[in-house]
N, C-alpha and C positions, 0 to 999 in steps of 0.2 A: 568319629568321622574320618580321622586320618587313617585309622586302621582299615576302615572300609575302602578307602581310596587305594591303599597299598594292596589290599586283597584283589581289588578290581584290576589293578595293573598286572599283578601276577597272573590272574586268571586269563587276561588277554594274551599274555606271552605264551601261556601254556596251550592256548587254543590255536595260536597262529603259527607256532614253530614247534618242532620236536624238543623234548625236555633237555636232551643232551647238548643242544645249541643255545640253551637259554642264557647261559653265563655270558657268552660272547655277544649276544645281541643286546643284553642288558647293558653291557659296557659301551656298546656303540651308541646308546641313547645319549651319552654325555659328551660325545665328540662335537666340535664346532662344525657347522655346515661348511662344505667346500666353497671357496671363493670361485665364482664362475670365471672361466678362462676369458681374458679380454679378447675381443675380435682382433685378428691380425690386421696391421695397417694396410691400406690399399696399395696395390702395386702400381708404380708409374708406368704409363704406356711406353712402348718402344717404337720409335719411328722407323720405317723401312730404310735400309741403307742401300744406296746405289752409287758406289764410289766412282768418282771421275777425277782424272789427273789433269792438273793445270801447270803450265810453265810460263814464266815471265821473268825477264832480266836474269836468265839462267837459274832461277829459283823454281823448284818443282814441289808441288804439294798436292795432297789428295783431299777431296771433299766428299764425304759420304752422303751429304744431304743437299748437294747442289741441285737436285731435282725439284726442290720445294718451290723455287720462284718460277718454274716453267708454266707460265700462265696460258700459253698456247697449246700445251700438251694436255689433252683431255684425260688421259689415263693418270698422269701425274696429279691433276687437279682432283680427280676422284679419290686417289690415295690421300691427298692433302685434306679433303673434306672428312674422310674417315678418321684420319689422325687427329684433326681438330676436335671432332666429336669425342674421341677418347680422352683428349686433354681436358675438355670441359667436364666430363664425368669424373675424372680423377681429381680435379680441383674441388668440385662439389663434395666428393667423398672425404678428402682431407680436411675440408673446412666445415664438415657437417656438425662437428661438436661445438662450433662457434655460432650456430644459428641464433641462439638466444641473445648473445652479446651483439651480434650483427643487428638484430632487430632493435635492441636498446640504443646502439650507436646511431643507427639510421634515424630513430626517433629524436635523439639529441640533436643531430645535425639539421634535421628538417625543422626543428623548433627554432633554430637560429637563422633560418632563411629570411631574406628580406621579402616580406609579404606585401610590399607596397604595390599598388595597382598602377602606378605611373612613374615615369622617370622625371627628373627635374627638367623643366622646359628650357629650350634654347631660344633666346630672342634674336630675331633677324628682321630688322626694319620694324614694321608694325605688328609682326606675327610672333607668337610663341609656339614653338614646335616641341612635341613630346610624344612618347610612346606609352600606351597604357594597356593593361591586360583586362579583358572582359571576363566576367564570372563564367567559369566552366570551359574557357577556351585555353588552348595550349600556347598559342602564339599571340604576340601583341598587335595593336593597331597603331599606325602612325597618324597623329592628329595635329591640328593647329587651331589656334583661336587668336583673335585680335587682342593685343595687350591692353587696348583702351577700354575693352568691355569688361565690366565687373572685375576690377583689379583685386578685390578681396577674395576672389574665387580661388579655392584650393582644389585643383583638378582631381586629385585621387580620393577625395572624401565627399565633397558636396559642392554643387549639385551633381547628381548622377549623370554620367556620360555627357557632360558639358551642357546640361539643360538648366537654364535659369528660371526657376519656378516663379520668381517674383515678377519677372517681365513676360513670362510665357514664351520666351524665345530660346532657340538653340544657339549657343555661342561657340560650339565646337564643330570643326569640319573634319570628317574622316578622310584621310588621304590614301591610305593603303592598309588593307587588312591582310596580315600575313597568314591568317588561317585560310583565306581564299587562295593565297599564293601556294600554300601547301597542297591544296587540291590540284593546282596546275602542275605541281612538281612531285607527284607520287606520294603525298602525305608528309613531305619533308620540306621545311622552309628555312633555308640558310642563305642569308644575304651577305655579300662581301662588300659591295660598293653602293653608295647612295649619295646622290648629288642633286640638290634643288637648284633650279636655274636662277640666275641673278634677278630676273624679273618676277620670280616666285610663282610662275605659271605652270612649270613642268617639274616632274621628278624622274630622274634617270637612275636606274638601279640594276644590279645584277643578282640573279638567284642561281644557286647551285643545282644543276641537273645531275643527280647522282647516277642515273642510268647511263649517261654519256660521259660523266666525269669532266664537265666543264661548266663555266658560268655563262648564263644567258642574259643578254641585255634587253631591258624593256624601258619604255618611256611612257609615263602616265600624265594625262592632262589633269592638273589639280583642281580646275574649276568644274569640269564635267565628271571627273573620276574615270574616264575611259582611257583605254590603252591607245597610244598613237599607232598608226599603221606602220611606221618605221621610225628608228631602226629596230631590227630584230636580230642582231648579230649574236654569234656564239663565240666561246673562247675569248671573252673580253677580260682584260686585266687592268685597264685604266680608263678614266673619264675626265673630261674637262669641257665646261660650257664656254661658248664664244658667241659673239654678236648679240650680247645682252640677253641670251637665252633663246635666240632664234636658230642656233645651230649647236651641234654637239660633236666634239672630237672624242674618239675612242680608239683604244689600242687592242689588237687581237694577237693571239699567240699562234705559233705553228703547232704541228703535231707533237713536238717535244716540249710544249709549254713555254717556248721562248717568245717573249713579246717582240714582234718584229714589224708590224704594220700599223700605220695611223690612218684612220678614215675620218671624213667630215660628213655629217648627216644634217641636212637642212630640215628642221621640224616642219611638218605639214606639206613638204614637197613630195612629189611622186618620182623625182629624179633618183637615179642610183647614187648611193653614197660614194663620195669622191675619195680616191686613194691619195693621201698627201705624202706618205713616206713608206718605203719598203726597204728594210735592212737585210741585204742578202747574206752578209757575213754571219755564219752560224755562231760565232763567238760574241756577237754584239747584241745587247738587250736594250729595249727602248722603254722609256717611262715618261708620262706627261703629268703636269699639274698646272692649275691656274694660279696666278699671283693673287694676293689677298684683295687687291683692288679690281680684279677682273680685267685689267688692261692688257695682260699678256698671258700666253700659255708657254711654260718652259718645257722643252723637249730634252730629256737627259738620255744620253747613250753611254753604255758601259761595256767594257771588254777587259780582258786581263792586261791589255797594254795601254788603254787610255780611257779617260772619262771626259765627256764634252757636254756643254749646255748650249742649246739654241733657244732663241726667242721667236714666238709667233705672235703677230699682232692680232689680238682677240677681235678687233673690229673688222679685220679683213684677213681671215685665216688662209686665204688662197694667195696671199702676197709673198709667200716664201718664208724660209727660216733663216735667221741671222745667228751666226756663231758668236757667242759672247765670252766663252771661257772654255779652256781645255787643260787637262793635266795628265801625267803619266799614271798608269795603273788604275785600279778600282778605288775610288775615293768617294766620300760622302760630299755632296754639293747641292745646296738649295739656293735658288736665286729668287729675290723678292724685289718689288718695285715700290718706291715711295717718293712722290713729288719730284720727279725728274732724276732720281738716282736709282741705280741698281745696287742691291746689297747681296753679297755672296757669303754664305755660312758654310765653311768647309774644313776638312782636316787634311787637305792636300799638302804635299811637301813644299817647303819654301827654299828657293835657291838650291834645289837638289837635295836638301836635308829633310829627313823625315821629322815631322812635328809630333808632339805628344798629345795635343788636344786641339779642339776646334778653335777657329778664330773668325772674325767678321771683317769683310772687305767691302769697299764702296767704289763706285765708278759713275761718273755722270752719264746719263742715258744717251745724250747726244754726242758722246765722244766719237771722234772720227779716226782716232789712232788705230793702227793695226800692227800687232795685236792690241786689244783693248788694255788700257792701263788701269790696274786696281790698286787702291791704297788702303792701308790698315785703318780701321776705325778706332781701335783702342791700342794703347801701348801694352805690350805683353806683361802680365803680372804672374809671376811664378806661383804665388799663393792662391790666386783666384782663378778658377777654371770656369769658362762659359760652357755649360752643357747643352743649352738649347736657346733659341730666340723665337719671338713672335712679334708681329707688327699689327698695329691698328693705325688709323689716320693720324692720331695725336701722340702716340707713345710707342717706344720700343721696350719690350719686356724681355728680360734675360733670366734664365734659370742658371744659378751659379753653384759652385761647390768649392769650399775651402777645407781640404782634407776630407773628412767624412761628413762635414756639415753642409747641408743644402740651403739655398736661399732663392727667393724670387724678388727681383727688383725692377722698377720701371724708370725710364729716362724719357724726358719730354723731347718730341720731335718738332722741327728738324734739328739735327745735330749740327754743332758749329762746323763751318767749313775750314779747310786748311789741314794742318798736321794732325796726326793721331794724338789722342789724349788718354790719360788714365781714367778708368771708369769712375773712380771716386771723385774726380774733379767735376763730374756732371751732377753731383749731389743726387744719386739714385735713391729712390724711396723703396725701402725693404718691407715686405709683408711679414708680420710676426708668425712664427711657426711653432708647432709643438716640439717636444724632445724626440730624438731618435728617428727623424725623418729619413727614409731610405730611398724615396723616389718622389719626383714631382712631374706630373704629366699634364701638358696643356690640354684644354678642352677643345671643342669644335671651333669656337670663336669665329663664327661665320661673318658676323656683322662688323665690317671694316670700319664703319663710322661710329661705332659704340665705344665708349670709354671703359666699359665693363668687360673684363676678361675672366675666363673660367679656368680653374686648375683643380686637379685631384691630388691631394696630399696623402702619401702612404707612409706607414710606420709598422714595425713588427709588433708593436703593442698598442695599436689604435686602428679601429676600422677606418677604411678609406673615407676621407672627408672631401666633398666637392665644394669648392670655395669660389664665390664671385668676388672679384677684386676691382673696385672702382679706381681707375688710374688717375682720375681728375682730383680726387680728394683723399685718397689713401684708405677709404673705408672698405671694409670687407665683411662678408657674411658667409657662414657655413650654410649652404642650402640643402645639403643631403649628407647624412651620416647615420649609420646604424648605432643605436645605443645598446651595447651588448648586455648591460646590467638590467635593462628593462625589456630586452628582446624586441625593440621596436626601432623604426627608422624615422628620422625627421626629414620631411621634404617641404620646402617653402616655395611658393609660386608668386610670380609677378612682384608687386611691392608689398604683399601681405606678409610681413615678418612678425614673428611672435615678439611680444614686448621685451622678453628677457634677452633675446638675441639682439634686438634693436638697441637696447641699452648697453650691451656689451660690445657692440660693433666698434671697432677701434680705428682711430684716425692717427696714423703714424707717418712721420717724415724724418727718418734717420739717415745719416750719411754713411754709416758703417754697418756691415752685416752683424758685427759682434755687439752692436748697441741694441739690437732688436730683441726684445723679450716679450713673450705673450703676456698680456695683462691678466688673463684668467685661464690657467691651465685646464680647469674643469670644462671650459667652453668647448674643448676639442673632443670630449668623450674619450680622453686618454685612459688607458687601462693600466698604466704603469704602477698604480697603487696596488694592483693585484698581480700583475705579471712583470717580472724584472727583465730588463734588456741590458746585456753587458757586451762590451766590445773588447776583444783580445787581439793581440798581435802574435802570430805563430811563425816561428822560423822554419823555413822549408829546407830541403836537402842542400841547396846551394847558398843558403843565407838570405834568400828573398823573404820579405816579411808579408805574410798572408793575413788579411783581415778576417777575423772570425767573430760572428755575431751569435750570442747565446740568449735564448728566451726561456723562462721557466716560471711556474707559479710560485709566488712567495709563500703561499700557504701549504702547498702539497709537495714541494720538492723534498726528496729524501737525500740528505747529505751523503755523498760517496756511494750511494746505492741507486741513484737515479738511472733509469734507462734513458737512452738518448737517440735522437734521429738527426742525422747529418745530411743536409741538403747541399747539392753542388750542381753547377752547370758548366761554366768555363768554356764557352764557344761563341764565335761570331761577334765578340766584343759586347755581348748583351749583358745587362745588369742582372744579377741573380735576383729572382723574385723573393723578396723578404717581407712582403706585405702581410699584415694580419690576415690569417685565414681562419674562419670560424670553425672549420672542421678539425683544425689542429687543437682547438680548445679541449676536445675530448681526451687527447693525449696529455696536454698540459695539466688538466685537472686530475689526471691519474698519476701525477708525479713525474711525468716525462719531461725531458729537456729537449728543446728543438734548437739546432745549431745550423748556421749558414756559413759555408766556406767560400769566400770571394777569391777563387783561385785564378791563376793566370790563364789567359784565353778569353776571360769574361770582360765585362765592362765595369764602370764605376771608378776607374782609375785612368791611366794614360793609354795612348795608342800603343806604346811599347809593351804595356802590361798585356794587351790583347795579342800582339805579335809574338810575345815570349811564350804563348801557350797554344800556338797553332802549327800546322805542318810538321816540320822536323823537330819542333820544340813542344809537341803535344804532350810528351812525357812530363813536362813541367806541371801541366794541369793535374795529371794523375798523382804525381808525387806531392804536390801541394795539398791535395785532398787527403792522401794518406798521412801526411804530416799533421793535418788538423785532427784526424781521427786519433792518432797517437797522442796528441796534445790533450784531447779530452779525457783519454784514459789515464795518461801519465800524471796529469794534474788532479786526478780523482774527481773530476767534474762529472764524469759518467762512470758507472760500474764497468769494470774491465771486461765483463762478459755480457754486457747489455747494450751494445752500440749497434744501431741499424743505419744503413745508407739509403738515400733516396735520390733518384735522378730521372729527369724527363728528357726524352729525345736525345740530343747530343750529350746531355748530362748523364743519361743512362749509359752511354759509352764510357764516360769517365768512371762512374761508380763500378761498372762491371770490370773495367781494367784494374781498378784498385782492388777488387776482390781477387782477381787473378794474381796480383802481386802479393797480397797479404790476406788470404782467406780467413786466417785466425783472428783478424782485427774485428770482424763483424759477426754478429749473431744472426742478423737478418738484413734483407735489402728489398726495396720496392723499385722496380724499373718500369717506367711508363713510356709506351711506344718508343722503345730505345733503338738507337743506331748501334748495332752489335757486330755487323759483318762488313766493315769498311773496305777490306781488300777486294772482295767480289763486287760490292756495290759500286765502288769507284772505277774498277776495271771494266765491269760488264753491267752497266746500269739498266735495271728493268724499268725504273721510273726516271723521268727527266731530272737531271741535275743542273745546277746553275754554276756560273763561274765562281760565285761566292762560296759554294760548297767545296770546290777544288782548292780555292785560296785558303780555306779553313783547314781542310784535312790533308791536302797534298795532291799533286798530279802524279798518278802512278807511272806515267811515261818518264818522269824524272827519277833516275835510279836511286838517288838519295831519299827523295820523298817516298818512293816505293818501299824501301827498307824501313823507313820510319813508320809507315802505315802498317806494315807487317808486325812491327814491334808493339804498337799500341792497340792493335785489333783485338777486341775481347774474344771473338770467335776463334782466333788463331793462337791464343796463348793460355788456354785453359790448363791448369796444373793437373797432371795425371796422378791418380791415387791420393789426392788431397781431399780433406773434409771441407766442403764449402758450406757457407751459411745458408739458412733458409732464404729462398728468393721467390718473390712474386713478380712475374713479368706480365704486364698488361699490354695488350696490343689490340688492333682493330681489324675487322673483316674488310674495312674500306682499304682498297689496295694503295691508296695514297700514303698510308702509313707503313706498308710493307710488312704484313704479318709474318712472312717467312723469316725476317731478321730475328724475331723473337723465337720462332719455332725451331730454327736451326740451332741457336745458342742453347736453348733448353735441352734439346735432344743430345747435343754434344757434351754438355756438362754432365748429364746423367750417364752417358756412355763412359766418360773418362774418370770421373771422380768417385770417391767412396760413397756408397749408398747408405744413408741413415734416415729412417722415417721421421726422426725428430728435426731433420734439416731438409724438408721437401723443396723441390724445385717445381714451382707451379706456373702454368700459363693460363692467364685469365683473358678471355676474349670478350671484348665489349662491342656494343653496336656502334654505328657511326653517328648516332644522334645524341650521345651522352652529353656532348658539349652544349647542346641546345635544350637540354631538359635538366632542370635543377634537381629534381627528385631522383633521376638516374645518377646524377653526380653524387648525391648523398649515398645512394646504394653502393656505388663504386668506392667512395671514401670509407664507408662503413666496413666493406670487405677488406680494404687495405689496413685499416686500423685494427680490425679483429685479427688479421694475419700477424701483425706486429706484436699484439698482446699475446697471442698464442705462442709465437716464436720465443718470446722472452720467458714465458711460464713453462715451456717444455723442458 
């Protein structure tokens, strides 16, 4: 048979080719087939260049992409649309080989979404208010029910839609269907403000009108469900109810989005809304809020030179405004009223000296002195910082911090009159907390007469826990927290608590924050058994110590070989978001390490820490961040060629500037709606800027500030002929985010740096509804994660 086969083969060769070529072709049969040539990598698009020269403070520079923000130039906008389409196709082409992993990641992230049909109810008087999602609907419905009806009722499970099948009665009242609001506003429902009147008869709320780029005010009758005939104001930035819900104060903005007018609208009246205040000075911004007891409305005015607080009598809003406090510069100041005393929580300078943290002052309401005399409530404690305060009728609640350790404590009211006291002398009751708390956020806490207050506890290794704290007896209950191990979320309603939680509910009365220990760590759904959280101190370029938080999977971390993702923000004195984020689990479970650099310019420390990272000192933020990056690599915590950066908004500026300084430090970076062109944005703003923006990044009219801006501007300091890391820049078509900032930087980096297809510079354009759609969020997060994985594997 073998002979026959060989004969057959020879016969075929003799019949197919001339005999004298037979030798060569027979040899060719033993050659390995040629490997197909891989397709050439897609070529990045090139944006049109239209160089324009600018001069300021005797400094001249050329900007080839200054045409991109020309919103009024139809030709420029057509070019921009074409360029954006090319960028979109390029990103799709570069990421086409990650489609399978993107699908897998999106599935992973979607499986971790909170699928609860309802939010935890907020109690106010006899009512429980909550939002729930109906099957097949994109947006929630705002509902309420009487707390006295069917207290064992768990709203998101049974009975359906608030119907009690036992009694045959509907116990739920639909107040506002946001799906119907979406129909009013072009298929998009984004609410910024929502205030229920103190008599609980009306709901005032603002919805974003994306066609006109402003928020529109509506008032709805909660008994009939009908919209009130007025007010129907636009460009509304603040709300406050007065006259026990018979009238509404609201603030409107000018064309530059500066809040400058206060109106009073009488509900049910046909009279025109009355103008209470108009601030003519273009540098002054106006803000209003009601005190917790609804006795007063505070009117705050801010400018670069001063901050003032006025009081309006809520019972008679037309009686005028009374100045109760003022300070130099822009400072934080909140005034509350409690049983004949005004309380002021502020970080204003004392006796002309800048302070490092907030403090609480008190003044009798009936004081006739001018100016009003304010006295300290607490003696200053260098070790204990008061981060926030909240009031109810019977207690004062303080969110405190000792170093990196956060706490919540309550003090019975009224406070002793006379001189200031040490907080510890008042025997505060501290709530037990889990390990590694990175943030405590007060809840709505509308009910001034309730002794129960709500807080959200956040940690890098624990899903957010919503906790109700009974100030009268120290008992507390977790009413909502996702259990990542079982992929479900616990939500408790009314007084219907699971027996396990009720048994573990803790009654604590400790005099010291250090005495408080959680009785049951497992109660918090803490993930520290599976994910480690470490705190490091990093020495920056000038010796400043920068806190660095590191999170990793105990099971999947690869010693000295782990890829790492370094987060940073460092602006506006805002605390870096270090909360557990379920989408990062996909990286952690693949052996990645996630780190958070609390650089100067951000919050979580002192006022000085913020000021040392803004304006002329903005370079400190950037160098703090690069110091943390070098620390992670130098200590072999992260592989030397596997570090990525991540920054959002102003954090994107910092990360991009760090890349300009040290492109070799990073393998990849993700910049989300970043601020990348501060020189042009601050000099020639296309979108309105506030005084806080200039206080943060500098006034270009000040020559020293101008030179500092030029120095830290990512767009103006791209290294020529350098190899940059792979960068994914996400921006939005919504002009509020300034898509041209990202487009200009991407085009300039490609123009000036070394092109390497393994280090692509990508521009990802998102829709403006991503924040409102959890599944779109998963899609965007999956793309970012796939990009990082691809960059590390390339």
